[in-house]
N, C-alpha and C positions, 0 to 999 in steps of 0.2 A: 504494496499502500505507499503511496507517495505521501511524503509528510506534510501534514497540512498547510505546514508556512509556506510552500511550495505549491500548491493547489491551485490552480485560477477556476475561481466562483463563478460562475455561469451568471452575470448578470441581469438586471430587472428593465425591462425594455418597453415600450408601445409601439404596439402593430400601427401603422399609420391607416392601412387600408380598414379596419374592422375597430379603431379607437381604443379594443382591447391589451393589457398586461400579457406580457409572453416572455417566456424565459427558452433559452436552446439548451439541452443538454444530450448531448452524444448524437448529434446533429438533429435531433429531434424538438421539433417546436411545440412547448406547451402553454395554452392560453388560460390566463390564471381569473381574468373577468375584467370588468372597468377597470383601466387605466388609471393609476393612483387613488384608486381605492382603497379601505382596510382591508377588505376581503379578501383583494388582490396580493395586497402585502402578507397579509397572512400565509394565503395559498404558496405564495412564494416561497418565504422558509420554512414551509413545513415541506416544498419537495426538494429544495436544496438540503435543507438538515437531514432527510432521509437519504440524497444521493450522497451526502457526506460520509452518513452512519454506513451506507452499503459499498466501502470503498471506492466511492467514486463511480458508481454504475448504478443504472436505472433499474430499480424492481420490477422482476419479473413475474409476469403471471404466474401461478403456481401450475396449471396442466401445461404451460406453453415450455417451459423449460425440461429438458433434457438430462435423464442421469449422468450421460458425461460432464456437461454444464456445472451440475450440481455439485460434483465430485470435484472437479476445478476449482470453484467458489470454497467448499469447504479446506480445499486443501491449502488454499494460498493464508484461510482464515488461520488454520494449523500451525501454520508455520511460523505465525507470530504469537498465538494463543498460550502453543507446549513450548514455555521457555522459563528459566529460572535462574535471577540474578544476570540476565541478558544474554545466557546460554541458553542453547535448544537441549531440552529433555531427553530426545529421541522416542517419545511418548507416539508422535505421530506414524513413525516407523510399524510400530504395534497394527496399523490400521491397513496397511499395504495388502496382506492375504486377502481379508476381506473385500479392499477396493478393486483388487484384479478380477475376480471372480464376477462383481456386480458390474462390474465396466465389463467384461466381456461377453456378458448372456443379457444383462437391458442397456447397455451405454445408449442405445438412439431411444431406450421408450420414454415417452413421457415422464417425468418425477411424480405428478400427480396419480398417473394409473399404477403405481407400482403397489402392491397390494400382499397379503400375509401368504398368500400360494407361492408367489414367485419368492419372496424371503424364506417359506419350507423348501422351495425347491433347491436353492443355492444351499441351506441346511444340509440336504439329502447329500449334495455333492460334496460338502465337505467331509461327510460321514462316510462317503464311498472312497474317498484317497486316504483312508486310516485316520482322520483327523480323531482327538480324543472327545471325549465327552465335553470337556473345558474348555477346550480350544475352540471345537464348534459355538457352544453357548455365546464364550467371549465374541467371534466376530460376529455373530447375531447381533448382541448388542451393539457393537460399534457399527454395523448397518444402522439401526434404530438410531443411534447417535447421532448419523449423518443426517437422517431426514429429520430427527428430532431440530438440528442447529437448522438445517432448511425451514424448517417454520418458523421459527423465530426471526428469520430474516425475509418472511414473507415471500420464501419462493416455491414453498411445497402449502397445498392446502395443510388445516389442520386435521381434519379427516385422516389422511393417508398414515400420518405418526400415529394417531389412535387405535386405526386398522393394525398397525404393525407391532403396538404393544399387546395385543393380543395373541401373539405365537408365543405361548410355554416355552421355556428352555427345557434342554432333555434333562429327563430324571434316570436317577443312578438305578439300574436292574429294568430299566424300561426304555431301552435304544440299544440298538446294532454298534453306537459309537463306542469304541474301547474304552477302559476307564484306564487315567496317566497311574502310575507308580506315586503314590504320595514321597514327600521330599523327608529324607530321613536322617538322623545324627549321623556323622563320620564317624567310624573308630580312633582313637586317640592313637593306636598301635600304627595304622594305617597312615594317620597323619605323620606320624612320627617316622615311618618310613618312605613316604614323599619327601619331607624335608632335605634329605641327605642329596637328593638329585635334582636339587632348584638352585638358582641364583639367591647369594645372601639376603636380596633387598627382599624377594619373594617370598622368602622363608621368614624374614619379620615381619613380613603384611600377615602371615596364617599365625603366627604365633600370636600378635597384637590380637587379631579379630578373635582366634581361641581364647584368649582371656578376656577379654571385655565383650562380645557377644556382639559388635558391633555388627552392621550391613556391611556387604562388600565394598559398596560406593563409597562409605563412610570411611573407610580404611585409604583407599586412592585419594583422599580427596584433602586426607589431615596434611595440615601446614602447622607450624610453630607458632602464628597468631593466632589459632585458634584453640590453644593448649593453657589453661591454666594450673601452671606448677608452685602458686602461692600456699597451698595447703597440702598435707600427708597425702591425699587421694586426690589427685590430679582429675581434673574434670575437662573434657573436651567437647566441644561445640561445634558442629559441624559446618562450613559456610551455606550449603543445603544441605535438604535430607527428602525423604520420604513425603514424608506430612507438612510438610513447610505451609503449603498453598489452605493448608485447616488452621493456621494461626499457632500451630502448637511448636512447644519449644524442645527439642531434642539435647539431650547432656548424654554424654558418654562419660562413666566415669573408670579411672584407669589406676588402678591397684600397686602395690610395690614391683610383682613380677613384671605386669606390663610395661612401666615405667622404667625395669632394666633394658628393655626389648628397645623402646622408643626413643632414651636418652640420645644416644647419638645421632640421632635424625634430627633433634631442636637445633644441633650447633649449626643452622644455617640463617641465611638470610628467612627473617621471620614471614615473607608473602609466599616463597617458595615451596612448593609441595614437596614434603618430606619424603613420599616413596616415587622415584623417578627412574623411567625406562631407560633415558640416557644414562643414567648414575649407575644402574647395573649392567649395562652393555661395557661401558669404561670400566670397568670391575671383570667385566668377563675377559675382556684383551688382556689385560693390564694379565690375570693369571695366565693367559694363552703364552703372555711374551715370555713370562717368569718361565714357562714349561718347558721353550725352544730349545731344541738342542742342535739346530741349524745355526751357523756361523751367519750373523748379517749382512756380511758383502759375499754370501754363496746364494741368498735367497732374498724374498721379497720382505722392503723394509715396512716397519709398522705403518700402518695407515696409508700404505700405496696400492694394495689389493681388495680396489672398495669399489662398489658400480656407482658409476655418475649420479645417477639418477633411477634410486632404488625406490620400487612401489610402496613398501614401509619404510620408515627410520622410526627410531626410538623418538618417544615424544617425551613431555616434561611430567605427565603424571600419566600413571595405569588410568585404565578404562574397566569396568565392569567386564568385558571381554576378553580385555590383553590378560587380565589377572586370571581369569578362566583357565584361557588357554595354554597358560604357562604351567598350571595345576596339572590339563587334562596330558599333554605333551609330555611333562614328567611321569604321568603316571602309565602311557602307553610305551613309552621307549624304555618303561624299567618292570612291565608285567606288574602293573600295582592295579587294582579296584580304582576305576574312575570316578571321582570325587569333584562335587563342587564349592564353591569357598561359600554359598549360601546355609551348606550344610556345617560347616563352623558353628553358625550362629543358634542351627539346632541343637548341635552339640552343649554348645554353652548354656543354652538356656534350660534344658534337659538335668545338667550337674548342678544348676543353680537351684531350679523346682525341687528337685528331690533333698536338696541340703535347707534349702530356705524356704519351701511351700511355691504356691501358685503367685503369690502376691509379690514375692521378692524376686520372681523370673518375669512378672511383667512391669517391675520399676526400670530392671535391670534391661530387658530387651525396648523398653520406651512405647509399648503399647498403651494405649488408653483405655484398652477393654480385655478382661481378662479371657474372655473367649477367643480373642484371637492369641493369645499366649499358647492356650490349649494345642495349637495348630503346629507351634513351632517347638514346644517343650513338653517329648513323652513321658505319658504318665509311667510311673516307677513301678513295674509290673512285681520289679523283687519285693519292695515295701508290701503289697498286697498279698502275697504267697506268703509272706513273715506273719503278716496277723493270722491269715485263715488259717497258718500252721498252730497258731496258738488258739483260735477261737472256734475253728470250723472241724 
């Protein structure tokens, strides 16, 4: 969307032939009533205001806009909306599977004619291609969300979204869609086995996440300026976090063991990310150089054997994906059961719940509701077995 300060607002003019006020928008003359009247001024303000609010485009009547046009408008909105602290969150990328099939099957259909049967057709296609029940339900919800946005912009008749809302989600045991396996805690023994095959920076990220129960993204974006070290238990307030848009504060407490892991990484510029792929790559290359047996005069010099324009280069901050890829690569190359960083959060939550109860796990994991914590912190079945051994 162009900056408001650079937008040339269409002028209020007099149409000499009819004596009416007129405004020209996108090459279309819109008559406003008697020139100079309060009514024509009010109509002008209304039309121009709606034009500015609609990304400097005239509102299109619902039945006239096609689904391809609706998707294009929504995508432009999503690129601006899904941002946090000036950076894209990547949420719009989750919509791509839903948008691809919607556009492929119904792209040239009028948005006002898309109904529940069409949505069910998309749902069945996702089932047939092997999508899990949760994946299918999420995609259905995303299609509904696009049409809901279209209603709010007066691009789609309200009845369309109301009809799509009647398509219920797939229920467990009542659908052909497969069930996705729940995310389970990862055993500490497997984590320790993996650490030996990881770069030192990634290994320390894992140790810190395991000790604090932080989300993978919260570990990736940690900076010295975000950590308060004035108390015996440090507090880390991430620059951004998952529930920030709900107005909630996120505080991660760092105990003595985690402090020992983090302390060396705080000795840098306060605005620089603690865990940097570029730092990790430099350390890896330095270790390779130390293990070199070929004389410098008989082989490539350090830094000379590199591509000029590599497709991927080490950045200043790990992402959720690069963090996960590093772990998966170590597991794959060393015949270790594959696991993901988010499982560390489940492991930490389960341990805290076993020692300090559900409320303790809730406050450590930063959940606003205890029922969310129960998803992350597995129940201690051993404790139930011990109780029944005594009373059962």
